[in-house]
TIGU-567245 format. One line per field, with one value per residue (C-alpha): residue number from 0; x, y, z. Coordinates in Angstrom, 1 decimal, padded with zeros to 4 digits. Example, Ala and Ser with C-alpha at 12.3 -4.5 7.8 and 13.67 -1.06 7.14 Angstrom:
% residues 2
n = (0, 1)
px = (012.3, 013.7)
py = (-004.5, -001.1)
pz = (007.8, 007.1)
% end
This chain:
% residues 611
n = (0, 1, 2, 3, 4, 5, 6, 7, 8, 9, 10, 11, 12, 13, 14, 15, 16, 17, 18, 19, 20, 21, 22, 23, 24, 25, 26, 27, 28, 29, 30, 31, 32, 33, 34, 35, 36, 37, 38, 39, 40, 41, 42, 43, 44, 45, 46, 47, 48, 49, 50, 51, 52, 53, 54, 55, 56, 57, 58, 59, 60, 61, 62, 63, 64, 65, 66, 67, 68, 69, 70, 71, 72, 73, 74, 75, 76, 77, 78, 79, 80, 81, 82, 83, 84, 85, 86, 87, 88, 89, 90, 91, 92, 93, 94, 95, 96, 97, 98, 99, 100, 101, 102, 103, 104, 105, 106, 107, 108, 109, 110, 111, 112, 113, 114, 115, 116, 117, 118, 119, 120, 121, 122, 123, 124, 125, 126, 127, 128, 129, 130, 131, 132, 133, 134, 135, 136, 137, 138, 139, 140, 141, 142, 143, 144, 145, 146, 147, 148, 149, 150, 151, 152, 153, 154, 155, 156, 157, 158, 159, 160, 161, 162, 163, 164, 165, 166, 167, 168, 169, 170, 171, 172, 173, 174, 175, 176, 177, 178, 179, 180, 181, 182, 183, 184, 185, 186, 187, 188, 189, 190, 191, 192, 193, 194, 195, 196, 197, 198, 199, 200, 201, 202, 203, 204, 205, 206, 207, 208, 209, 210, 211, 212, 213, 214, 215, 216, 217, 218, 219, 220, 221, 222, 223, 224, 225, 226, 227, 228, 229, 230, 231, 232, 233, 234, 235, 236, 237, 238, 239, 240, 241, 242, 243, 244, 245, 246, 247, 248, 249, 250, 251, 252, 253, 254, 255, 256, 257, 258, 259, 260, 261, 262, 263, 264, 265, 266, 267, 268, 269, 270, 271, 272, 273, 274, 275, 276, 277, 278, 279, 280, 281, 282, 283, 284, 285, 286, 287, 288, 289, 290, 291, 292, 293, 294, 295, 296, 297, 298, 299, 300, 301, 302, 303, 304, 305, 306, 307, 308, 309, 310, 311, 312, 313, 314, 315, 316, 317, 318, 319, 320, 321, 322, 323, 324, 325, 326, 327, 328, 329, 330, 331, 332, 333, 334, 335, 336, 337, 338, 339, 340, 341, 342, 343, 344, 345, 346, 347, 348, 349, 350, 351, 352, 353, 354, 355, 356, 357, 358, 359, 360, 361, 362, 363, 364, 365, 366, 367, 368, 369, 370, 371, 372, 373, 374, 375, 376, 377, 378, 379, 380, 381, 382, 383, 384, 385, 386, 387, 388, 389, 390, 391, 392, 393, 394, 395, 396, 397, 398, 399, 400, 401, 402, 403, 404, 405, 406, 407, 408, 409, 410, 411, 412, 413, 414, 415, 416, 417, 418, 419, 420, 421, 422, 423, 424, 425, 426, 427, 428, 429, 430, 431, 432, 433, 434, 435, 436, 437, 438, 439, 440, 441, 442, 443, 444, 445, 446, 447, 448, 449, 450, 451, 452, 453, 454, 455, 456, 457, 458, 459, 460, 461, 462, 463, 464, 465, 466, 467, 468, 469, 470, 471, 472, 473, 474, 475, 476, 477, 478, 479, 480, 481, 482, 483, 484, 485, 486, 487, 488, 489, 490, 491, 492, 493, 494, 495, 496, 497, 498, 499, 500, 501, 502, 503, 504, 505, 506, 507, 508, 509, 510, 511, 512, 513, 514, 515, 516, 517, 518, 519, 520, 521, 522, 523, 524, 525, 526, 527, 528, 529, 530, 531, 532, 533, 534, 535, 536, 537, 538, 539, 540, 541, 542, 543, 544, 545, 546, 547, 548, 549, 550, 551, 552, 553, 554, 555, 556, 557, 558, 559, 560, 561, 562, 563, 564, 565, 566, 567, 568, 569, 570, 571, 572, 573, 574, 575, 576, 577, 578, 579, 580, 581, 582, 583, 584, 585, 586, 587, 588, 589, 590, 591, 592, 593, 594, 595, 596, 597, 598, 599, 600, 601, 602, 603, 604, 605, 606, 607, 608, 609, 610)
px = (-035.6, -036.0, -034.9, -035.7, -032.8, -032.5, -029.4, -030.0, -026.8, -024.0, -021.2, -022.6, -023.5, -019.9, -018.2, -020.6, -020.3, -016.5, -016.7, -019.1, -016.3, -014.3, -017.4, -017.9, -014.1, -012.1, -008.9, -009.6, -009.1, -010.3, -008.7, -011.9, -010.3, -008.6, -011.4, -008.9, -009.8, -006.7, -005.5, -004.4, -000.6, -000.1, -003.3, -002.1, 000.9, 004.2, 006.0, 004.0, 006.4, 003.9, 000.9, -001.9, -003.9, -006.9, -010.0, -012.3, -015.6, -017.9, -021.1, -019.5, -019.4, -018.2, -015.4, -013.1, -013.1, -014.9, -012.0, -009.5, -008.1, -005.5, -005.2, -006.7, -006.1, -004.0, -005.9, -008.6, -009.2, -012.7, -013.9, -017.3, -020.1, -019.1, -016.0, -012.3, -010.5, -007.9, -004.2, -003.5, -005.8, -003.9, -000.5, -001.6, -002.6, 000.8, 003.0, 001.1, -001.3, 000.7, 004.2, 005.7, 009.1, 011.5, 013.3, 015.1, 013.8, 014.3, 011.1, 009.1, 006.8, 003.3, 001.1, -001.6, -004.5, -007.0, -009.9, -009.7, -011.5, -009.7, -010.1, -009.0, -006.0, -004.8, -005.3, -003.9, -001.0, -000.2, -000.2, 002.1, 004.5, 004.7, 005.5, 008.1, 009.7, 009.9, 011.8, 009.0, 008.9, 005.5, 003.9, 000.5, -001.8, -004.8, -007.7, -010.1, -012.2, -015.5, -016.5, -019.8, -018.2, -016.3, -013.0, -014.5, -016.5, -014.0, -011.1, -008.0, -010.0, -010.0, -012.1, -013.7, -012.9, -015.8, -016.3, -013.5, -011.2, -012.0, -010.4, -007.2, -007.4, -008.0, -005.3, -002.6, -003.6, -003.1, 000.4, 001.4, 000.1, 002.3, 005.4, 006.2, 008.0, 006.6, 007.9, 006.1, 002.9, 002.7, 003.4, 000.6, -001.8, -001.3, -001.6, -005.0, -006.1, -005.1, -007.2, -010.5, -013.6, -016.8, -020.1, -023.1, -026.8, -029.4, -033.1, -032.7, -030.3, -029.5, -030.2, -027.3, -028.3, -028.4, -029.1, -032.4, -034.9, -034.6, -037.2, -039.4, -039.4, -035.6, -033.1, -032.1, -035.3, -035.7, -039.1, -040.7, -039.1, -036.3, -032.8, -029.5, -026.8, -023.3, -024.3, -021.4, -021.3, -021.8, -025.0, -022.7, -024.3, -024.0, -024.2, -028.0, -031.4, -033.7, -036.8, -035.4, -036.2, -033.2, -032.2, -031.8, -030.1, -027.5, -027.0, -026.2, -023.9, -021.9, -021.6, -020.1, -017.4, -016.8, -017.7, -014.3, -016.0, -016.9, -013.7, -015.0, -015.2, -013.0, -010.6, -009.7, -009.8, -010.9, -009.1, -007.8, -008.8, -009.7, -012.1, -013.4, -016.9, -017.9, -021.6, -021.8, -024.9, -024.9, -026.7, -030.5, -031.1, -032.6, -030.6, -033.4, -033.1, -029.3, -029.6, -031.6, -029.2, -026.2, -028.0, -028.8, -025.2, -023.7, -026.1, -025.4, -021.6, -021.8, -024.4, -023.1, -019.3, -018.4, -017.1, -017.4, -016.0, -013.6, -014.9, -018.3, -018.4, -021.7, -022.6, -022.3, -018.7, -018.9, -022.1, -023.6, -025.4, -028.7, -028.4, -031.1, -028.6, -025.8, -022.5, -020.8, -017.0, -014.8, -011.2, -009.0, -006.7, -003.2, 000.2, 001.7, 005.3, 006.7, 007.4, 004.9, 001.1, -001.4, -004.1, -006.7, -004.6, -004.4, -008.1, -008.8, -006.2, -007.9, -008.6, -010.6, -012.6, -016.3, -016.6, -015.5, -017.3, -014.8, -016.0, -013.9, -012.1, -012.6, -009.0, -009.5, -012.4, -010.6, -007.4, -009.3, -006.5, -006.6, -003.4, -003.6, -001.2, -000.9, 001.5, 000.0, -000.7, -001.0, 002.6, 005.0, 008.8, 010.3, 012.1, 015.8, 017.7, 019.4, 021.5, 019.6, 019.2, 017.1, 016.6, 013.9, 012.7, 012.4, 010.7, 008.3, 007.3, 006.9, 004.9, 002.6, 001.8, 001.1, -001.2, -003.1, -003.6, -005.0, -007.5, -008.5, -009.1, -011.6, -014.8, -013.5, -012.3, -015.6, -017.5, -015.7, -015.9, -019.6, -020.0, -017.8, -017.5, -019.2, -018.3, -015.9, -012.5, -012.2, -013.3, -010.8, -007.9, -008.9, -009.1, -005.7, -004.1, -005.5, -004.3, -000.8, -000.9, -001.9, 000.9, 003.5, 002.4, 003.0, 006.0, 007.9, 010.1, 013.4, 015.5, 016.0, 014.0, 013.3, 012.1, 009.9, 008.2, 007.8, 006.2, 003.6, 002.6, 000.5, -001.2, -002.3, -003.3, -005.5, -007.2, -007.6, -009.7, -011.0, -009.2, -007.6, -006.1, -004.6, -003.1, -001.3, -000.3, 001.3, 003.1, 004.4, 005.4, 007.4, 008.9, 010.2, 012.0, 013.3, 014.7, 016.3, 018.0, 019.6, 021.9, 023.3, 023.8, 021.8, 018.3, 018.7, 016.0, 017.9, 017.6, 013.9, 013.4, 015.1, 013.0, 009.7, 010.5, 010.8, 007.5, 005.8, 007.2, 005.7, 002.3, 002.5, 002.3, -001.2, -003.0, -003.4, -003.6, -001.4, -000.8, -003.8, -006.3, -007.5, -006.1, -003.6, -000.9, -001.4, 000.0, 002.3, 004.6, 005.4, 006.3, 008.7, 010.2, 010.8, 012.3, 014.7, 015.6, 016.0, 016.2, 013.8, 010.7, 009.0, 009.4, 008.2, 005.0, 004.4, 004.7, 002.2, -000.2, 000.0, -000.5, -003.6, -005.0, -004.4, -007.0, -009.9, -012.3, -010.2, -012.0, -011.7, -010.4, -010.8, -013.4, -017.1, -017.4, -015.7, -019.0, -021.3, -020.4, -018.3, -018.3, -018.3, -014.9, -011.8, -010.2, -007.4, -003.9, -001.5, 000.7, 003.6, 004.9, 005.3, 007.4, 009.9, 007.3, 007.0, 003.3, 000.3, -001.9, -005.6, -008.8, -011.0, -014.2, -016.0, -014.0, -012.8, -009.4, -006.7, -009.2, -010.4, -007.6, -006.2, -009.6, -009.1, -008.7, -010.0, -013.4, -015.6, -018.5, -021.9, -023.7, -021.3, -023.2, -022.4, -023.4)
py = (008.9, 012.5, 013.7, 017.4, 019.8, 023.6, 023.4, 020.6, 021.3, 019.2, 021.3, 024.6, 023.0, 021.9, 025.2, 027.4, 025.2, 025.5, 029.3, 029.6, 028.4, 031.6, 033.6, 031.8, 031.8, 034.7, 032.8, 030.4, 030.8, 028.6, 027.6, 026.9, 025.5, 022.8, 022.7, 023.2, 025.0, 026.0, 028.2, 031.7, 032.5, 033.4, 031.7, 029.2, 028.6, 030.0, 027.1, 024.5, 022.4, 019.7, 020.5, 018.0, 017.6, 015.4, 015.2, 013.0, 013.2, 016.0, 015.1, 014.3, 017.8, 019.1, 016.7, 017.5, 021.1, 022.1, 020.6, 023.1, 025.5, 025.8, 022.7, 020.5, 020.4, 022.9, 022.1, 019.9, 018.7, 018.1, 015.9, 015.9, 014.3, 010.9, 010.8, 011.1, 014.3, 014.0, 013.4, 016.9, 018.5, 016.6, 017.6, 021.2, 021.2, 019.7, 021.9, 025.2, 025.6, 024.7, 025.2, 021.8, 022.1, 022.3, 024.9, 022.1, 022.7, 019.5, 017.5, 019.7, 018.1, 017.2, 014.5, 013.3, 011.3, 009.5, 007.1, 003.6, 003.8, 002.6, 005.8, 008.0, 005.9, 005.9, 009.5, 010.8, 008.3, 009.8, 013.3, 012.1, 010.4, 013.5, 015.7, 013.2, 013.3, 017.1, 016.8, 017.3, 015.2, 013.6, 010.8, 009.2, 007.5, 005.4, 005.1, 002.1, 002.0, 000.6, -002.9, -003.0, -005.3, -008.0, -009.6, -012.4, -010.0, -007.1, -009.3, -007.5, -004.3, -003.9, -001.8, 001.4, 004.7, 006.5, 009.0, 007.8, 009.6, 012.9, 011.7, 011.0, 014.5, 016.1, 014.3, 014.6, 018.2, 019.1, 017.4, 019.3, 022.6, 022.0, 021.9, 018.2, 016.8, 014.7, 011.4, 011.9, 013.2, 010.4, 007.9, 009.1, 009.4, 005.7, 004.8, 006.5, 004.9, 001.5, 001.9, 002.8, 000.8, 002.3, 001.2, 003.1, 002.5, 004.3, 004.3, 005.5, 005.7, 009.2, 010.9, 012.6, 016.0, 015.8, 012.0, 010.4, 009.5, 005.9, 003.2, 003.0, -000.8, -001.1, -002.1, 001.6, 002.3, 000.8, -000.1, 001.9, 000.9, -001.0, -000.1, -001.0, -001.9, -001.2, 001.0, 003.0, 006.7, 006.4, 004.2, 001.1, -002.2, -003.0, -006.3, -006.6, -005.0, -005.5, -004.2, -003.0, -000.5, 001.7, -000.3, -003.5, -001.6, -000.1, -003.5, -005.1, -002.2, -002.4, -006.2, -005.7, -003.5, -005.2, -008.9, -010.7, -014.0, -012.6, -013.6, -011.8, -008.4, -008.5, -006.0, -004.4, -005.4, -002.5, -003.1, 000.4, 002.2, 005.1, 005.0, 007.9, 007.7, 009.6, 009.5, 011.0, 012.3, 011.2, 014.4, 013.9, 013.0, 015.8, 017.1, 015.9, 012.2, 012.4, 013.1, 010.0, 008.0, 009.1, 008.3, 004.7, 004.1, 005.3, 003.3, 000.1, 000.6, 000.8, -002.0, -004.6, -003.8, -001.9, 000.9, 004.4, 006.8, 009.5, 011.7, 011.6, 013.6, 014.0, 016.0, 016.2, 015.4, 013.2, 013.0, 011.2, 014.2, 014.2, 010.6, 009.5, 007.6, 007.8, 006.1, 005.0, 005.2, 004.0, 005.0, 002.8, 005.4, 004.1, 005.5, 007.5, 006.7, 010.0, 011.5, 014.2, 014.8, 011.9, 011.3, 012.8, 015.9, 016.2, 015.6, 018.5, 020.8, 024.0, 024.2, 026.6, 025.0, 025.4, 021.6, 021.2, 022.4, 025.2, 028.6, 030.9, 033.3, 037.0, 037.6, 035.8, 038.0, 041.2, 040.3, 040.5, 038.6, 039.1, 037.3, 034.5, 032.1, 033.4, 030.9, 029.0, 025.4, 024.1, 024.8, 021.9, 022.2, 021.5, 018.1, 018.5, 016.1, 013.2, 011.6, 008.3, 007.9, 005.9, 005.7, 008.4, 007.5, 003.8, 004.5, 007.0, 004.5, 001.6, 003.7, 005.0, 001.5, 000.3, 003.2, 002.7, -000.9, 000.3, 002.5, -000.4, -002.7, -000.3, -002.2, -005.5, -004.1, -002.2, -005.4, -007.3, -004.4, -004.1, -007.7, -007.3, -003.6, -000.4, -000.3, 002.6, 000.9, 000.7, 004.3, 005.4, 003.6, 004.9, 008.5, 008.2, 006.6, 009.2, 012.1, 010.6, 010.2, 013.8, 014.8, 012.8, 014.6, 018.0, 017.1, 014.1, 012.1, 013.8, 010.7, 011.2, 008.4, 010.4, 013.5, 011.6, 009.5, 012.5, 014.5, 011.7, 011.5, 014.7, 013.7, 010.5, 012.3, 014.8, 012.4, 009.3, 009.9, 007.6, 004.8, 003.3, 006.7, 006.9, 003.5, 004.5, 007.8, 006.1, 003.6, 006.2, 008.8, 006.0, 005.0, 008.5, 008.5, 004.9, 005.8, 009.0, 006.8, 004.7, 007.6, 008.5, 005.9, 003.8, 002.9, -000.9, -003.5, -004.2, -000.6, -000.6, -003.8, -002.5, 000.7, -001.2, -003.4, -000.2, 001.0, -002.3, -001.8, 001.7, 000.3, -002.0, 000.9, 001.8, -001.2, -004.8, -006.8, -009.9, -012.2, -014.5, -011.8, -011.4, -007.9, -006.3, -007.6, -011.1, -009.8, -007.0, -009.0, -011.8, -009.1, -007.5, -010.8, -012.1, -008.8, -008.9, -012.5, -012.3, -008.7, -009.6, -007.4, -009.9, -012.7, -010.5, -009.6, -013.3, -014.0, -011.3, -012.6, -016.1, -014.9, -012.9, -016.1, -017.8, -015.6, -017.5, -018.7, -017.2, -015.8, -012.0, -011.0, -007.3, -004.8, -004.9, -008.6, -008.8, -007.5, -009.4, -013.0, -015.6, -016.3, -019.8, -021.3, -022.6, -020.9, -018.4, -019.5, -019.6, -016.6, -018.8, -018.9, -015.2, -014.8, -012.7, -010.1, -007.7, -006.9, -005.3, -003.3, -003.4, -002.7, 000.0, -000.1, -000.1, -003.1, -001.1, -000.2, -002.5, -005.0, -005.9, -005.3, -008.8, -010.0, -009.0, -012.2, -014.3, -015.6, -013.6, -015.1, -014.2, -013.9, -011.3, -008.5, -005.0, -003.6)
pz = (-001.2, -001.9, -005.3, -004.7, -004.6, -004.4, -006.6, -009.2, -011.1, -009.5, -010.9, -009.8, -006.4, -005.7, -006.7, -004.8, -001.7, -001.8, -002.3, 000.7, 003.0, 002.3, 003.3, 006.7, 007.4, 006.0, 006.8, 003.9, 000.1, -002.7, -006.0, -007.9, -011.2, -009.0, -006.4, -003.6, -000.3, 001.6, 004.4, 003.4, 004.0, 007.6, 008.8, 011.4, 013.7, 012.4, 013.9, 011.9, 009.7, 008.4, 006.4, 006.1, 002.8, 002.4, 000.2, -001.8, -003.6, -002.8, -001.0, 002.3, 003.8, 006.2, 005.4, 003.9, 003.0, 006.2, 008.2, 006.8, 009.4, 012.1, 014.1, 011.3, 007.6, 005.6, 002.4, 001.0, -002.6, -003.8, -006.6, -008.2, -006.1, -004.9, -007.4, -006.6, -007.4, -010.2, -009.7, -011.1, -008.4, -005.7, -007.2, -007.4, -003.7, -002.6, -004.8, -004.9, -002.1, 001.1, 002.3, 001.3, 003.0, -000.1, 001.8, 003.6, 007.1, 009.1, 009.6, 007.1, 004.6, 003.7, 005.0, 002.6, 004.1, 002.0, 002.6, 001.3, -002.1, -005.1, -007.2, -004.2, -003.4, -007.0, -007.8, -004.6, -005.1, -008.5, -006.9, -004.1, -006.6, -008.7, -005.6, -004.5, -007.9, -007.6, -004.3, -001.8, 001.4, 001.4, 003.4, 002.6, 005.1, 003.9, 006.4, 006.3, 009.4, 008.2, 009.5, 007.5, 005.0, 006.6, 005.5, 003.4, 001.2, 001.1, 000.2, -001.0, -001.4, 002.4, 004.7, 003.4, 004.9, 006.7, 009.6, 011.7, 009.3, 010.9, 014.1, 012.2, 010.8, 014.2, 016.1, 013.4, 012.7, 016.4, 016.3, 013.2, 014.7, 017.8, 015.5, 015.2, 012.2, 009.3, 010.7, 014.1, 012.5, 010.0, 012.7, 014.9, 012.0, 011.1, 014.8, 015.0, 011.7, 013.0, 016.2, 014.6, 014.0, 012.5, 011.0, 009.6, 009.0, 007.0, 006.3, 002.7, -000.1, -001.3, -004.6, -006.3, -007.9, -011.7, -011.8, -012.9, -010.2, -009.1, -009.9, -006.8, -007.2, -007.4, -004.7, -004.5, -002.5, 001.0, 002.3, 005.2, 008.4, 006.7, 007.7, 005.8, 008.3, 007.0, 004.0, 002.7, 002.2, -001.5, -001.3, -001.3, -000.2, 003.5, 005.4, 005.7, 005.5, 008.4, 010.1, 013.5, 016.2, 017.3, 020.4, 018.3, 015.5, 017.8, 019.4, 016.0, 015.0, 018.3, 017.9, 014.4, 015.9, 019.3, 019.1, 019.2, 018.3, 014.9, 013.0, 009.9, 011.6, 014.7, 013.2, 016.6, 020.2, 022.1, 025.4, 026.3, 029.5, 027.2, 024.4, 022.2, 020.8, 017.7, 016.6, 013.1, 011.3, 007.6, 006.8, 007.1, 010.7, 012.9, 015.9, 018.1, 016.8, 017.0, 020.7, 021.2, 019.1, 021.1, 024.4, 023.2, 022.0, 025.2, 027.4, 025.5, 025.6, 029.3, 029.9, 027.4, 027.1, 030.2, 028.0, 029.3, 026.6, 027.8, 025.0, 023.3, 020.0, 018.3, 015.1, 011.4, 010.5, 007.4, 005.4, 002.5, 001.1, 003.1, 004.1, 006.6, 008.7, 011.2, 011.9, 015.1, 015.5, 018.4, 018.8, 021.0, 022.6, 022.8, 023.6, 020.7, 021.7, 020.5, 023.9, 023.5, 023.9, 024.2, 021.7, 024.1, 024.5, 020.7, 020.4, 022.8, 021.2, 019.9, 016.2, 014.0, 011.2, 010.3, 010.2, 013.9, 016.9, 017.7, 016.3, 014.3, 016.6, 017.0, 016.0, 012.7, 011.7, 012.7, 010.8, 007.4, 005.7, 002.0, 001.1, -001.6, -003.2, -006.8, -008.4, -011.3, -010.1, -013.6, -014.7, -014.7, -014.9, -018.2, -018.4, -019.1, -021.4, -019.5, -022.2, -022.2, -025.9, -028.3, -032.1, -032.3, -035.8, -035.1, -031.7, -033.3, -035.9, -033.4, -030.9, -033.7, -034.9, -031.3, -030.6, -033.8, -032.8, -029.5, -031.3, -033.7, -030.7, -029.0, -030.0, -028.8, -025.4, -025.0, -025.7, -022.9, -020.5, -021.1, -019.8, -016.6, -016.1, -017.0, -020.7, -020.7, -020.8, -024.6, -025.1, -022.4, -024.1, -027.5, -026.2, -024.6, -027.7, -030.0, -027.8, -027.8, -031.6, -031.9, -029.6, -031.5, -034.8, -033.4, -031.1, -032.5, -030.2, -029.3, -028.9, -025.1, -023.4, -020.2, -022.0, -024.4, -021.7, -019.4, -022.3, -022.8, -019.1, -018.9, -022.2, -020.5, -017.3, -019.2, -021.7, -019.5, -016.4, -013.7, -012.0, -015.1, -015.9, -012.5, -012.9, -016.1, -014.6, -011.5, -013.8, -016.3, -013.6, -011.9, -015.3, -015.8, -012.4, -013.1, -016.5, -015.1, -012.5, -015.2, -016.2, -019.6, -022.3, -024.7, -023.7, -024.3, -023.7, -020.4, -019.4, -020.2, -018.3, -015.2, -015.3, -016.0, -012.9, -010.8, -012.2, -011.2, -007.7, -007.6, -008.4, -005.4, -003.1, -004.2, -005.3, -003.9, -007.1, -007.5, -010.4, -010.5, -009.6, -013.2, -013.8, -016.1, -013.8, -015.3, -018.6, -017.4, -015.2, -017.7, -020.2, -017.8, -016.7, -020.2, -021.3, -018.3, -019.2, -022.9, -023.9, -026.8, -027.0, -029.4, -026.9, -024.0, -026.0, -026.7, -022.9, -022.2, -024.8, -023.4, -019.8, -021.0, -022.6, -019.2, -017.5, -019.3, -016.6, -013.8, -010.8, -010.4, -007.0, -007.4, -008.7, -008.5, -008.6, -005.2, -003.7, -006.0, -006.2, -007.9, -011.6, -012.9, -013.7, -011.9, -008.9, -009.7, -010.4, -007.5, -007.3, -006.3, -009.8, -009.7, -006.6, -008.5, -009.1, -006.4, -006.7, -008.1, -010.2, -009.7, -011.5, -009.9, -008.0, -011.4, -012.5, -015.6, -016.9, -015.7, -014.4, -017.9, -020.4, -019.7, -021.0, -024.6, -026.6, -023.7, -022.6, -020.1, -018.2, -019.8, -016.5, -015.0, -013.3, -012.2, -008.8)
% end
């Protein structure tokens, strides 16, 4: 593993890399504060009604920012290296960096595509929900194409997104460029995502600039000649480590994608007459070796599976920094059923992006387009009073006491999260509670429930980062919309219960947790149910406390422990007792935040490990 870098500062590295795209393609602009690369106004087909936004952690270039251009993405949002961008960045991209169709044109809107990583799904989900609340037509497609981790190990987390995602972007981007509407573009994007299988392999883990060098005797370092099959694009564990030559390695990788007898990984039956092959360089393999790898893959597909790809794409599309590895993707070409171009026609459709093989055109260079979008992406609309009233003095006192209790509980929450997570849950909660307390001192509650909750939402979003922050942001943004829908009147316990139920429903669109998964859901849903049934907040709080106590010894179904192993203790409770609860809220891939808050006041297993 090489730990040498020309630019050792990760922050400087990301911003300068984004800026460089505007130098190699004058049709692009960059919003550096929000780390958004976007097409300049007028750069692209005038008939395009749908704009596609994607993104994720930096370190995977040229995806995603290098895929911005006519016929592909309209904008890309970048996080720090291997970390999801924030919900505010996503919202800014949707609302201020593309044409989002609020002008009422039929079929106009924004398609947001995201790879299946918990932090990405949650933060992009918050951005999507905020845009919808503002009246923008937005669809979101989650791509999970990796078969490196099978069903049993992945569980509810599902398949990770890797290089096959770029085929979703290319085909959907072409359809959008041809003037199709949001419904058709989103349908085809989901169809492509559902017909992808991918798997990667690497000879080394990668070193992230700014981090300490790894211990040469640790599991982070592979031995000479050892290859990790199924390793993710963030150094995540794969399915196995073996000493293999290329032919045996390719054979195992193809078997994971195509063997229908492997019930753990037979995600897709590739039975189409047309198959597209993508061989992707993870960043550190020479062009010479990539040629040899492509030849081996094509030969084995023909000899062992009688598959003769109609298109063979090879190059650097989605990297893991300078990863010494490659991935293989197969797209099962199927009928799009939209009465228009086929997947192959869309794949062949011309595009202009530095991350794709088509060069920037002469016309683009000569245009010397200098236009930018100058509106302030950080400005949010003022919330107008709705007439849904509450006792502002009593509410201010109760909320203050509750927040002070959260601050006081920080050491205990941190202690539990240190055992089963990465130890930042308590400090995150404390930071958020203190920020809201400070806000309430300078801006006391107004007595309008919608205005007061809406004013707290940005405080939470700014002060609570990571996946847990995204969870609270989704819940609170949905709560604002649900309270607004209640109309004018008194904000009774029944009104709050109905609104909280809708907030729970909103969470179900972004996280797979269910009651019994040992997450915050185990305490949240009993609270909402009891409040609905009794209208008594005290009884609802007691129900939540009892449910939290019931997580003692329960097996966690989400978070890091999914990939590590089972804790001692009984199997999780059946979710049948919770049928009236629509669904979920999950802890993140670090197993912090929501995944551990239900642990306060309950036992955790002493032998829990982190990946």
